[in-house]
C-alpha angles and dihedrals in degrees: 000000000000121000138171131231112217105223110201088220104037107024127232111355139178110260089234085076089064138066116223111240099189138247118328106244138146117264117233117269119267109277094029117151126258094259091058091052092046090050091050096047102037110025122069134179096232094172120165094256138072117312131173114248140181118231125183116211096225099168095040138032096344095235128137112234131189119221136175108227131182100224093203098050102018092231107160136208121181114231114223113212 
């Protein structure tokens, strides 16, 4: 299923112009144990619902953008920070 990512600088673009940066989630606190870091780095929610994600516009403006994407339907909402 094709979808577009609406870059705030470049407009609607094919996702192949971007690199996926992963889920937006909070890093463990300083001094956290190894298990907390492993969970942060290697385990992801990946539920069939909306999740917040980072995308890097590699073939465009070079900005990181944060989107909310339904990973089942690819419906996208831009997150305004």
